[in-house]
C-alpha positions in Angstrom: -31.3 -15.8 -8.9 -28.4 -15.0 -11.1 -27.0 -13.3 -9.2 -23.6 -12.9 -11.3 -22.6 -12.2 -14.9 -25.5 -12.0 -17.2 -23.5 -14.4 -19.6 -22.9 -16.8 -16.6 -26.1 -18.9 -17.1 -27.0 -21.2 -13.5 -25.4 -24.3 -14.4 -22.5 -22.5 -15.1 -22.5 -20.3 -11.4 -23.5 -24.5 -10.4 -20.0 -26.0 -11.2 -17.7 -22.6 -10.5 -19.5 -22.8 -6.4 -19.1 -25.9 -5.9 -15.5 -26.0 -7.8 -14.1 -23.6 -4.4 -14.3 -25.2 -1.6 -16.4 -24.1 1.8 -18.8 -22.7 -1.5 -20.2 -19.3 -1.3 -19.8 -19.0 1.8 -16.1 -19.2 1.7 -13.5 -16.0 2.1 -12.0 -17.4 -1.4 -15.5 -16.5 -2.5 -16.2 -13.8 -1.8 -12.9 -12.6 -2.7 -13.2 -13.3 -5.9 -16.6 -13.7 -7.4 -18.3 -10.7 -5.1 -15.2 -8.8 -5.1 -15.3 -8.4 -1.2 -12.3 -7.2 1.1 -12.0 -9.6 4.0 -9.7 -9.4 6.5 -8.4 -11.5 9.0 -8.1 -14.0 5.9 -5.9 -17.3 4.9 -6.0 -15.7 1.9 -4.2 -12.0 4.1 -0.9 -11.3 3.3 -0.5 -11.6 7.2 -3.4 -13.3 8.9 -2.3 -13.0 11.8 -3.0 -9.3 11.9 -6.2 -9.2 13.9 -7.7 -6.7 15.4 -5.9 -7.1 19.8 -2.7 -7.2 17.7 -2.7 -3.5 15.2 -3.6 -2.4 18.7 -0.1 -3.3 20.3 1.5 -2.5 16.8 -0.6 1.2 15.9 0.9 3.0 19.3 1.7 7.3 19.5 5.9 7.6 18.9 7.4 10.5 20.4 9.2 11.9 17.1 13.0 12.5 18.2 15.0 16.1 17.1 16.8 14.1 14.3 15.9 11.4 12.3 16.1 9.8 8.8 13.1 9.5 6.8 12.5 7.3 4.2 9.1 6.9 1.1 8.8 3.6 0.4 6.4 2.8 -2.9 4.9 -0.8 -3.9 3.4 0.2 -7.7 0.3 -2.3 -8.4 -2.8 -1.4 -11.1 -4.5 -3.8 -10.5 -3.4 -4.8 -6.9 -2.9 -1.6 -5.0 -0.3 1.4 -4.7 1.2 1.7 -0.9 3.1 4.9 -0.3 4.6 4.5 3.4 6.7 7.0 5.3 8.5 6.6 7.6 11.3 7.8 9.9 14.3 5.9 11.7 14.5 6.6 15.3 18.0 6.2 15.8 17.8 5.6 19.8 15.5 3.5 20.0 17.1 0.8 16.6 13.0 1.6 15.5 11.4 2.8 12.1 8.1 4.8 12.8 6.0 4.4 10.1 4.0 7.8 10.4 1.6 7.5 7.4 0.8 5.9 3.8 -0.8 6.4 0.7 -3.5 3.7 -0.9 -4.1 4.1 -4.3 -5.5 2.1 -7.6 -7.6 2.6 -10.9 -6.8 4.4 -14.0 -7.2 7.2 -12.3 -3.4 6.4 -11.1 -1.4 7.6 -12.9 2.6 9.1 -12.0 1.1 12.6 -11.8 -1.4 12.2 -9.4 0.6 9.4 -7.2 3.6 12.3 -7.5 1.3 15.1 -6.6 0.1 12.2 -3.6 3.5 12.0 -2.6 5.2 15.4 -2.5 2.0 16.5 -0.4 1.8 14.2 1.6 5.8 14.3 2.5 5.7 18.2 3.8 3.0 16.9 5.2 4.8 15.6 7.7 8.6 16.4 7.5 7.6 21.3 7.5 8.8 22.4 9.9 6.3 24.0 11.5 8.5 26.9 13.1 10.8 27.3 10.8 9.3 26.4 7.3 11.8 24.2 6.6 11.0 20.9 4.2 14.0 18.0 5.0 13.3 15.7 1.7 13.5 12.8 2.6 17.4 10.4 2.7 16.3 8.1 0.5 13.2 7.0 -2.1 12.6 2.6 -2.4 9.9 1.6 -5.0 9.6 -2.1 -6.5 11.5 -2.5 -9.7 9.3 -1.0 -11.6 11.4 1.3 -13.8 9.4 2.7 -16.2 7.0 4.5 -13.3 10.8 4.8 -11.1 12.0 6.6 -14.6 8.2 8.7 -15.7 8.9 10.3 -11.2 12.4 11.0 -11.8 12.3 13.5 -15.5 8.4 14.3 -15.2 8.4 15.1 -11.3 11.3 15.6 -9.7 11.4 12.5 -7.5 14.2 9.9 -7.3 13.1 6.7 -6.0 15.9 3.7 -6.0 14.6 0.9 -7.1 14.2 -2.7 -4.6 16.9 -5.5 -5.1 15.9 -9.0 -5.8 18.4 -11.3 -4.8 16.1 -14.0 -5.3 
């Protein structure tokens, strides 16, 4: 049967399948042509990040009394937008990632992204006793200067562009 786009003939579909090493059972085919999310494959950013490694890496960490807060953003549109919320534990020399925000697609406007970032920062970094909000020491973003400008001018969120040496 033809489970592919209606404009493709079976001959064209068979040609595409034949061109992919491993055919329809390969991770590459399942990702690219069937739009399946495949974890821990050769095409993963960190294929060695297995479920076992995740169990070792993701642990509860006691938050120190004093720490610098950081928000870091990687903008995508077709790809995902990632924002992480972290702090630096000076005593243990450890960067602790407390939470993340992942969005994508047309509903990811600078307004919705800014609102989500503000909400998450307040949720994480408002003192539960004094109700005082402590803004991040620094916000960094990839070099999407239009988004960085929109975040600052329209939403009061100031991000520093990352350095790109090579």
